[in-house]
C-alpha angles and dihedrals in degrees: 000000000000123000097230108150100181111027093070098044120105121255138184121226108187104300092344117103111201123195090208139003098249109111126192106225120224113266126179107231103165098225101130118103125263090275093053094254118145113234139190093290090062091046090056094043096055095037089056089059099041093115088079112107087236133005116207102201120220121279112286123195118244093206137009091260089059098060115117107173144033114266091011112148123242134203098207107089135060090244092053092049090050091048093051090047089064089052096049092044090055093048093047091048087061093048097259134138123221139188128185123233111226109215125181107184098200109185093003100094149078136228086229086069104033096037132244115303096031109114125231105219137185141163089267135011095260117133119224117237115239141045139270130213116247125190091219103044109014118231113005134176116254114267121258102255128225116230113247117240117234091256090049091053089056089048090054089051088055089049089059091053090050090048089055090051090048091050091055089048087053090056101258117149090222146322139258124211114226104226100166145050094070097290126138100288091050091044088060092045098050125079093217093062102029116071096151123142098201128083091291096059144047110042121053089246090057094045091054092047095089092057092045092050092048091053092046091050093047091048091050090050100050107004128279091251089068096050128085135169133217126209143160121205111230097007109167097182116133095021097296125157135174130189093225113008095177093054091045094053092043088057091047090055091046091054097047102034093094097050096087094234119182094242149325115241105211125192121206110264119256092229111069092215091062117082102202091174092058090045089054094046091051097042110031103053094201141078119311134209110199124208143189133059099005125142126191094273097048092043092053090047093051090053092045091053091052094246093129146351095236143358127227127217125200117168093034090059092056098066096024113059086171094050094136092055093043090054092045093050098038093243122160117262122241122232123238132226112248091197092068099044094107105016123114121257140036097297109110090002116066100002099077106116128229117247114282110284093014124100118214 
């Protein structure tokens, strides 16, 4: 048995009561069906990992325009809500807690994935460099996006509020707004992707406004204590650049610090000279979940030093459905197969075994 004194203690994040401080980070795994509906594979996958204090389910699109990837789940249709309900029921039956990450991809998408007639939209008509895998046509360049009108921006804000309502209907304990990795919220925040001249562009305060309004709308819809946000200072994923990422995220925290959100989920900054965790502690004023490159010892120490309320793990949860128990008992961690991260089927998804003598 390990001697962790903090990692396995209960904690409250807003309205979320966690049995321990080990959080499963959101990870896109592409196992929904072609209509974005979660099936039995996803039920099994998340139920296997329900011992986590909190599961943050993979990013789900709030509308068809927000879909990024093949077999990515949504939270926009009745069938998707019903599919997710089976997942949350299974997690709750095992004593777990679960929130859904809401992820609008913006310009990161393809008509080969979303279907003809579904727009690819963004703050500005700037195409992302790179390609995306499609089941129907292999690797394809990202679509050229159409810039949202001001009224359409407000409509997308309303879509996020509805997604939060849908998530609660699906049994989730709350939601998390995906504000990083080059998706729509970050596209609004960053100077390299936002060249708007209305109230959602120009100054850093205006560029952050879309994210702030989404969080306000989601909080009004289901209660601020059931809403979190995730961000990474300096993230360059999906061809994203910003003239001053620290100042941008400081403004984000300034605008949302008074909302009473359940938590901020903060990833370690890409640049080693930037301390994103300190920035969040100074600017957010609420509970923090830290992420990236933690093991059990460093996670317990971070909690003990008051740096955060909880720590999230991503890769370790892929090959270790019983990660919580392995950490508790000091058992070695299994490796995962990168080749099956995004492939259909159970292989590399629900077939990782629990440690010998331990049932997941």
